[in-house]
KOLPADO-203537 format. One record per residue: x, y, z of N, C-alpha, C in turn; residue number from 1. Coordinates in Angstrom, 3 decimals, decimal comma. Example, Ala and Ser with C-alpha at 12.3 -4.5 7.8 and 13.67 -1.06 7.14 Angstrom:
KOLPADO-203537
NODE    neast   nnorth      nup   caeast  canorth     caup    ceast   cnorth      cup   i
NODE   13,190   -5,690    7,800   12,300   -4,500    7,800   13,200   -3,300    7,800   1
NODE   12,850   -2,250    7,080   13,670   -1,060    7,140   12,900    0,030    7,870   2
END
This chain:
KOLPADO-203537
NODE    neast   nnorth      nup   caeast  canorth     caup    ceast   cnorth      cup   i
NODE  -14,441  -15,498    9,484  -13,892  -14,676   10,833  -13,983  -12,703   10,090   1
NODE  -14,564  -12,219   11,098  -14,313  -11,044   10,770  -13,579   -9,999    9,754   2
NODE  -13,697   -9,542    8,923  -12,518   -8,132    8,500  -12,307   -7,423    9,685   3
NODE  -11,544   -6,798    9,935  -11,218   -5,911   10,781  -10,691   -4,109    9,958   4
NODE  -11,873   -3,296   10,329  -11,540   -2,190    9,831  -10,467   -1,251   10,641   5
NODE   -9,952   -0,613    9,582   -8,623    0,287   10,572   -9,447    1,495   11,486   6
NODE   -8,718    2,328   11,879   -9,330    3,308   12,622   -9,367    4,303   11,445   7
NODE  -10,520    5,347   11,999  -10,671    6,301   10,782   -9,224    7,094   10,745   8
NODE   -8,883    7,699   11,719   -7,732    8,485   11,707   -6,864    8,139   11,159   9
NODE   -6,369    6,723   10,708   -5,834    6,346    9,803   -6,069    6,167    8,167  10
NODE   -7,195    6,866    8,018   -7,352    7,053    6,381   -6,630    7,968    5,660  11
NODE   -6,350    7,820    4,493   -6,099    9,132    3,472   -7,069    8,922    2,271  12
NODE   -7,027    9,952    1,387   -7,894   10,065    0,701   -6,907   10,273   -0,428  13
NODE   -7,093   10,136   -1,753   -5,838   10,347   -2,370   -6,465   10,332   -4,221  14
NODE   -5,716   11,081   -4,720   -6,549   11,073   -6,531   -4,996   10,927   -7,200  15
NODE   -5,167   10,146   -8,559   -4,073    9,774   -9,339   -4,694   10,276  -10,361  16
NODE   -3,533   10,131  -11,329   -4,299   10,806  -12,973   -3,479    9,066  -13,601  17
NODE   -3,821    8,012  -13,327   -3,516    6,824  -14,119   -4,159    5,744  -12,955  18
NODE   -4,411    4,702  -13,722   -5,203    3,572  -13,345   -3,982    2,902  -12,136  19
NODE   -4,375    2,171  -10,928   -3,762    1,704  -10,207   -3,836   -0,344  -10,257  20
NODE   -3,006   -1,070  -10,125   -2,996   -2,176  -10,116   -3,717   -2,730   -9,384  21
NODE   -4,704   -3,777   -9,552   -5,810   -4,210   -8,719   -5,083   -4,662   -7,516  22
NODE   -3,702   -5,298   -7,566   -3,274   -6,255   -6,432   -2,851   -5,276   -5,435  23
NODE   -3,085   -4,333   -5,799   -2,764   -3,195   -4,638   -3,951   -3,094   -3,623  24
NODE   -4,904   -3,909   -3,636   -6,475   -3,753   -2,986   -6,971   -4,806   -2,879  25
NODE   -7,125   -5,417   -1,850   -8,050   -6,373   -1,586   -9,587   -5,678   -1,934  26
NODE  -10,147   -6,585   -3,267  -11,269   -5,999   -3,578  -12,344   -6,968   -2,897  27
NODE  -13,410   -6,153   -2,113  -14,468   -6,995   -1,554  -15,482   -6,697   -2,295  28
NODE  -15,899   -6,078   -2,730  -16,892   -5,861   -4,046  -16,582   -5,005   -5,033  29
NODE  -17,294   -5,316   -6,745  -16,704   -4,572   -7,700  -18,155   -4,310   -8,577  30
NODE  -18,213   -3,389   -9,277  -18,819   -2,829   -9,863  -18,153   -2,251  -11,262  31
NODE  -18,532   -2,691  -12,364  -17,971   -2,025  -13,543  -19,337   -1,196  -14,339  32
NODE  -18,835    0,174  -14,568  -19,840    0,769  -15,065  -19,512    1,276  -16,571  33
NODE  -20,651    1,394  -17,638  -20,318    1,917  -18,865  -20,973    2,610  -19,231  34
NODE  -21,091    4,231  -19,725  -21,913    4,832  -19,950  -21,085    5,497  -21,390  35
NODE  -21,866    6,694  -21,849  -21,784    6,994  -23,256  -20,611    7,690  -23,425  36
NODE  -19,725    8,563  -22,436  -18,780    8,906  -22,390  -17,541    8,636  -21,486  37
NODE  -17,712    7,750  -20,595  -16,451    7,528  -19,793  -17,142    5,719  -19,363  38
NODE  -15,987    5,214  -18,628  -16,304    3,930  -17,953  -15,939    3,961  -16,422  39
NODE  -15,970    3,299  -15,879  -15,737    2,896  -14,570  -15,530    1,730  -13,869  40
NODE  -14,334    1,594  -12,968  -14,488    0,364  -11,894  -14,387    0,773  -10,465  41
NODE  -15,453    0,428  -10,129  -15,983    1,058   -8,585  -15,368   -0,631   -7,537  42
NODE  -14,481   -0,577   -6,983  -14,187   -1,395   -5,992  -14,406   -0,998   -4,597  43
NODE  -14,905   -1,562   -3,638  -14,975   -1,277   -1,936  -13,781   -2,351   -1,860  44
NODE  -12,936   -2,014   -0,605  -11,777   -2,765   -0,272  -12,383   -2,581    1,425  45
NODE  -11,179   -3,181    2,119  -11,593   -3,461    3,721  -11,255   -2,030    4,060  46
NODE  -10,616   -1,237    3,689  -10,275   -0,094    4,175  -10,998    1,206    3,654  47
NODE  -11,222    1,134    2,352  -12,751    2,242    1,808  -13,000    1,770    0,384  48
NODE  -12,024    2,669   -0,657  -12,481    2,205   -1,440  -11,125    2,276   -2,811  49
NODE  -11,703    2,323   -4,056  -10,721    2,593   -5,132  -11,842    2,503   -6,475  50
NODE  -11,865    3,513   -6,987  -12,529    3,548   -7,953  -11,566    4,474   -9,216  51
NODE  -11,715    3,907  -10,187  -11,057    4,254  -11,545  -12,204    4,957  -12,657  52
NODE  -12,061    5,902  -12,949  -12,576    6,515  -14,138  -11,973    6,816  -15,600  53
NODE  -12,190    6,173  -16,383  -11,378    6,202  -17,410  -12,123    6,584  -18,792  54
NODE  -11,925    7,172  -19,723  -12,240    7,221  -21,089  -11,239    6,824  -22,002  55
NODE  -11,611    5,721  -22,583  -10,640    5,053  -23,643  -10,125    6,317  -24,502  56
NODE   -8,938    6,284  -24,815   -8,376    4,886  -24,883   -7,216    4,952  -23,537  57
NODE   -6,753    6,632  -23,288   -5,605    6,644  -22,703   -5,941    7,679  -21,262  58
NODE   -7,358    8,041  -20,831   -7,344    9,038  -19,729   -8,192    8,230  -18,538  59
NODE   -7,262    9,028  -17,531   -7,561    7,988  -16,027   -7,602    8,993  -14,916  60
NODE   -8,638    8,536  -14,057   -8,386    8,906  -12,576   -8,982    8,147  -11,655  61
NODE   -8,286    7,963  -10,878   -8,059    6,682   -9,514   -8,552    7,491   -8,060  62
NODE   -9,432    7,323   -7,366   -9,790    7,779   -6,102  -10,014    6,803   -5,227  63
NODE   -8,490    7,405   -4,070   -8,560    5,960   -3,397   -8,855    6,456   -2,121  64
NODE   -9,418    5,506   -0,983   -9,206    5,979    0,239   -9,182    4,720    1,171  65
NODE   -7,928    4,904    1,604   -7,323    3,454    2,167   -6,547    4,162    3,254  66
NODE   -5,771    3,132    3,914   -4,596    3,347    5,209   -3,257    3,682    4,590  67
NODE   -2,966    5,144    5,186   -1,794    5,762    5,163   -0,583    4,990    4,736  68
NODE   -0,444    3,690    5,825    0,733    2,914    5,384    0,725    2,043    4,615  69
NODE   -0,501    1,760    2,997   -0,380    1,077    2,091    0,666    1,785    1,198  70
NODE    1,197    0,722    0,486    2,557    0,836   -0,293    1,675    1,567   -1,703  71
NODE    1,206    2,329   -2,125    1,020    2,834   -2,951    1,895    3,985   -3,838  72
NODE    1,806    4,044   -5,175    2,693    4,343   -5,940    2,702    6,159   -5,653  73
NODE    3,828    6,697   -5,713    4,147    8,061   -5,603    3,053    8,816   -6,555  74
NODE    3,472   10,166   -6,636    3,286   11,088   -7,699    1,688   11,448   -7,755  75
NODE    0,761   11,302   -6,854   -0,492   11,726   -6,788   -0,609   12,950   -7,229  76
NODE   -2,251   13,366   -7,096   -2,576   14,273   -8,250   -2,875   15,557   -6,361  77
NODE   -3,518   14,527   -5,410   -3,199   15,037   -4,023   -3,526   13,943   -3,131  78
NODE   -3,355   14,001   -1,775   -3,430   13,314   -0,791   -3,740   13,938    0,641  79
NODE   -4,399   13,618    1,267   -5,087   14,305    2,493   -5,250   13,414    3,322  80
NODE   -5,034   13,674    4,470   -5,333   12,752    5,795   -6,699   12,862    6,332  81
NODE   -7,562   12,341    6,579   -9,059   12,298    6,782   -9,074   12,789    8,325  82
NODE   -9,961   14,100    8,156   -9,859   14,828    9,817  -11,135   15,310    9,300  83
NODE  -12,227   16,027   10,427  -13,535   16,765    9,917  -13,733   16,877    8,502  84
NODE  -13,357   17,883    8,164  -14,212   18,453    6,410  -12,853   18,760    5,607  85
NODE  -12,674   17,933    4,306  -11,581   18,814    3,587  -12,589   18,815    1,787  86
NODE  -11,814   19,702    1,237  -12,241   19,682   -0,177  -10,696   19,625   -0,738  87
NODE  -10,770   19,260   -1,763   -9,640   19,377   -2,968  -10,250   19,276   -4,486  88
NODE   -9,506   19,963   -5,276   -9,747   19,848   -6,681   -8,229   19,826   -7,403  89
NODE   -8,800   19,337   -9,014   -7,081   19,282   -9,680   -8,121   19,395  -11,050  90
NODE   -7,460   19,707  -11,988   -7,455   19,740  -13,287   -6,795   18,797  -14,134  91
NODE   -6,957   17,697  -14,273   -5,769   16,787  -14,545   -5,693   16,842  -15,980  92
NODE   -6,382   17,198  -17,150   -6,631   17,408  -18,589   -7,090   18,939  -18,910  93
NODE   -6,675   19,341  -19,983   -7,220   20,287  -20,207   -9,037   19,924  -20,702  94
NODE   -9,685   20,684  -20,023  -11,089   20,361  -19,666  -11,729   18,962  -18,992  95
NODE  -10,957   19,079  -17,817  -11,633   17,977  -17,498  -11,092   18,767  -15,411  96
NODE  -12,130   18,481  -15,222  -11,973   19,218  -13,680  -12,672   18,237  -12,707  97
NODE  -11,907   17,953  -12,107  -12,305   16,996  -10,648  -12,656   18,059   -9,038  98
NODE  -13,537   17,484   -8,651  -13,629   18,114   -7,426  -13,961   17,149   -6,466  99
NODE  -13,522   17,150   -4,958  -13,992   16,127   -4,137  -14,584   16,969   -3,090 100
NODE  -15,274   16,705   -2,095  -15,194   16,973   -0,357  -15,388   15,785    0,116 101
NODE  -14,743   15,371    1,293  -14,686   14,141    2,222  -14,630   14,691    3,553 102
NODE  -15,423   13,906    4,523  -15,346   14,438    5,616  -15,715   13,143    6,549 103
NODE  -15,112   13,123    7,847  -16,022   12,127    9,008  -16,583   12,715    9,921 104
NODE  -17,951   11,884   10,185  -19,037   12,527   10,497  -18,767   11,219   11,900 105
NODE  -19,003   11,850   13,595  -18,935   10,943   14,763  -20,345   11,551   15,081 106
NODE  -21,117   10,300   15,306  -22,520   10,148   16,102  -22,752    9,652   17,194 107
NODE  -23,816   10,218   18,022  -23,882    9,552   19,194  -24,550    8,209   18,618 108
NODE  -23,953    6,921   19,908  -24,614    5,855   19,099  -26,005    5,344   18,402 109
NODE  -27,054    5,974   19,000  -28,593    6,013   18,579  -28,778    6,517   17,189 110
NODE  -27,893    7,795   17,003  -28,211    8,206   15,567  -27,141    7,699   14,630 111
NODE  -26,267    7,151   14,835  -25,255    6,246   14,308  -26,094    4,992   13,485 112
NODE  -26,829    4,407   14,587  -27,661    3,461   14,251  -28,709    3,491   13,151 113
NODE  -29,324    4,781   13,158  -30,082    5,142   12,279  -29,833    5,652   11,105 114
NODE  -28,540    6,395   10,979  -28,063    6,488    9,869  -27,373    5,300    9,243 115
NODE  -27,202    4,368    9,916  -26,711    3,178    9,645  -27,992    2,193    8,746 116
NODE  -28,742    2,330    9,312  -29,744    1,592    8,815  -30,371    2,095    7,574 117
NODE  -30,300    3,508    7,561  -30,571    3,932    6,281  -29,918    3,780    5,383 118
NODE  -28,248    4,229    5,554  -27,507    3,392    4,188  -27,696    2,294    3,876 119
NODE  -27,666    1,188    5,007  -28,217   -0,128    4,342  -29,469   -0,304    3,556 120
NODE  -30,405    0,356    3,875  -31,720    0,421    2,874  -31,757    1,012    1,801 121
NODE  -30,577    2,264    1,508  -30,151    2,723    0,237  -29,570    1,943   -0,425 122
NODE  -28,403    1,780    0,312  -27,889    0,427   -0,500  -27,929   -0,835   -1,166 123
NODE  -29,509   -1,423   -0,977  -29,843   -2,151   -1,345  -30,793   -2,306   -2,255 124
NODE  -31,323   -0,889   -2,723  -31,771   -0,410   -3,804  -31,075    0,125   -4,878 125
NODE  -29,983    0,414   -4,351  -28,987    1,219   -5,957  -27,600    0,977   -5,696 126
NODE  -26,432    1,352   -6,235  -25,352    1,516   -6,372  -24,586    0,025   -5,889 127
NODE  -23,535    0,407   -5,202  -22,907   -0,696   -4,787  -22,535   -1,070   -3,349 128
NODE  -22,930   -2,087   -2,408  -22,702   -2,105   -1,184  -22,212   -3,342   -0,763 129
NODE  -21,728   -3,425    0,018  -20,649   -4,481    0,758  -21,098   -4,270    2,595 130
NODE  -21,597   -5,422    2,906  -22,050   -5,488    4,475  -20,969   -6,521    4,677 131
NODE  -19,869   -6,188    5,690  -18,657   -6,584    6,192  -19,440   -7,547    7,491 132
NODE  -18,548   -8,897    7,389  -19,088   -9,746    8,443  -18,879   -9,037    9,751 133
NODE  -19,955   -9,082   10,391  -19,712   -9,061   12,207  -20,112   -9,763   12,857 134
NODE  -19,655   -9,917   14,194  -20,682  -10,916   15,245  -21,139  -10,537   16,074 135
NODE  -20,628   -8,977   16,569  -21,096   -8,292   17,932  -21,824   -7,263   17,513 136
NODE  -22,279   -6,909   16,468  -23,044   -5,277   16,537  -23,553   -4,930   15,287 137
NODE  -23,579   -3,935   15,132  -23,954   -3,512   13,167  -22,531   -3,557   12,637 138
NODE  -22,477   -4,243   11,643  -21,478   -4,684   10,134  -21,445   -3,197    9,867 139
NODE  -19,666   -3,267    9,701  -19,638   -1,959    8,864  -20,125   -1,973    7,556 140
NODE  -20,657   -0,747    7,144  -20,614   -0,858    5,327  -19,989   -0,227    4,499 141
NODE  -19,785   -0,730    3,460  -18,986    0,182    2,173  -20,082    0,430    1,133 142
NODE  -20,481    1,735    0,572  -21,451    1,847   -0,136  -21,294    2,736   -1,416 143
NODE  -21,376    2,808   -2,339  -20,846    3,884   -3,396  -21,978    4,159   -4,345 144
NODE  -22,410    5,068   -4,639  -23,166    5,179   -6,005  -22,618    6,066   -6,865 145
NODE  -22,975    6,153   -8,414  -22,301    7,064   -9,352  -23,635    7,266   -9,905 146
NODE  -23,918    8,408  -10,546  -24,823    9,522  -10,980  -24,196   10,404  -12,138 147
NODE  -25,008   10,387  -12,962  -24,603   11,772  -13,733  -25,272   11,207  -15,136 148
NODE  -24,658   12,206  -16,134  -24,943   12,512  -17,457  -23,631   12,874  -18,186 149
NODE  -24,142   12,743  -19,518  -22,720   12,887  -20,461  -22,057   14,372  -20,141 150
NODE  -20,723   14,509  -20,089  -20,086   15,376  -19,504  -19,821   15,812  -17,593 151
NODE  -20,664   14,543  -16,982  -20,857   15,312  -15,804  -20,977   14,082  -15,105 152
NODE  -20,171   13,414  -13,926  -20,504   12,307  -13,091  -20,132   12,800  -11,376 153
NODE  -21,017   12,259  -10,632  -21,216   12,506   -9,404  -20,901   10,989   -8,622 154
NODE  -19,864   11,284   -7,734  -19,757    9,862   -7,177  -20,300   10,365   -5,600 155
NODE  -21,079    9,125   -4,881  -21,270    9,060   -3,374  -20,558    8,088   -2,780 156
NODE  -19,762    8,037   -1,691  -19,431    7,227   -1,001  -19,607    7,394    0,539 157
NODE  -19,909    6,207    1,091  -20,254    6,075    2,514  -19,638    4,709    3,345 158
NODE  -19,113    4,994    4,031  -17,851    3,669    5,133  -18,312    4,038    6,610 159
NODE  -19,015    3,025    6,673  -19,631    3,113    8,389  -18,465    2,811    9,375 160
NODE  -18,068    3,032   10,428  -17,260    2,126   11,160  -17,809    2,167   12,815 161
NODE  -18,767    1,028   12,985  -19,483    0,902   14,191  -18,771    1,090   15,348 162
NODE  -17,462    0,671   15,039  -17,049    0,902   16,453  -16,408    2,113   17,103 163
NODE  -16,221    3,333   16,303  -16,242    4,636   16,467  -17,164    5,421   16,300 164
NODE  -18,597    4,346   15,866  -19,739    5,462   15,555  -19,500    6,540   14,677 165
NODE  -18,979    6,070   13,522  -18,154    7,292   12,279  -18,945    6,458   11,395 166
NODE  -19,018    7,507   10,442  -19,202    7,525    9,039  -18,486    8,561    8,012 167
NODE  -17,543    7,603    7,208  -16,847    8,516    6,557  -17,341    8,687    5,170 168
NODE  -17,779   10,329    4,514  -18,479   10,448    3,647  -17,579   11,211    2,436 169
NODE  -17,840   10,950    1,243  -17,259   11,361   -0,037  -17,878   11,844   -0,798 170
NODE  -17,707   13,069   -1,706  -18,657   13,394   -2,600  -17,756   13,853   -3,927 171
NODE  -17,532   13,163   -4,855  -16,871   13,717   -5,957  -17,270   13,971   -7,273 172
NODE  -17,055   15,398   -8,236  -17,566   15,615   -9,162  -16,757   15,657  -10,319 173
NODE  -16,624   14,679  -11,566  -15,807   14,801  -12,640  -16,529   15,186  -13,485 174
NODE  -15,848   16,573  -14,209  -16,888   17,373  -15,304  -15,819   17,228  -16,414 175
NODE  -16,282   17,229  -17,700  -15,554   17,559  -18,805  -16,333   17,806  -19,702 176
NODE  -15,410   18,587  -20,722  -16,150   19,807  -21,845  -15,843   18,932  -22,927 177
NODE  -15,769   17,508  -23,348  -15,736   17,065  -24,657  -16,973   16,252  -24,639 178
NODE  -16,879   15,224  -25,766  -17,901   14,495  -26,290  -16,710   13,092  -26,685 179
NODE  -17,720   12,153  -26,512  -17,090   10,671  -26,768  -16,409   10,816  -28,235 180
NODE  -16,852   11,582  -29,172  -16,207   11,832  -30,257  -15,205   12,803  -30,650 181
NODE  -15,824   13,978  -29,743  -14,557   15,080  -30,222  -12,948   15,136  -29,418 182
NODE  -12,925   14,198  -28,435  -11,800   14,401  -27,723  -10,947   15,083  -26,580 183
NODE  -10,338   15,027  -26,094   -9,961   16,080  -24,990   -8,932   16,958  -25,760 184
END
């Protein structure tokens, strides 16, 4: 049975300075990453994504794209309902900067199909891709990439909503001015 995607207008983008319990999200696909100065858990969910970036032992950031009615904990660093384009930033700890831009792009059907196919092809080569089962047209996609180097991580997410010819895109940048041995 196909999963039902929410309407784009019901989505919110949030950032927390802590991990969130995995049972708060239905995880459809997951990837764990370990780099020289951070670890990350990337999850694609029915409504979007939940990405937890952490530096052991106790520095966490969790970015979530979900439906506004989800029962998530209060005290997020920021919370924005999706519309057109937004930018947000936070400095959760000294020496750590987080910046994000996120937007909804609604395209004519023929252009949506072209972009959808490009995202599908790119997702099959890199990152984490989830293809939602769909019986009547292009399947919704969730696609997340994470790139970077020591002190800098860049996260791109793409979520397609074929029934609305909409693509929700986000780009997040995490910069930190410490190394693995120096501490925050």
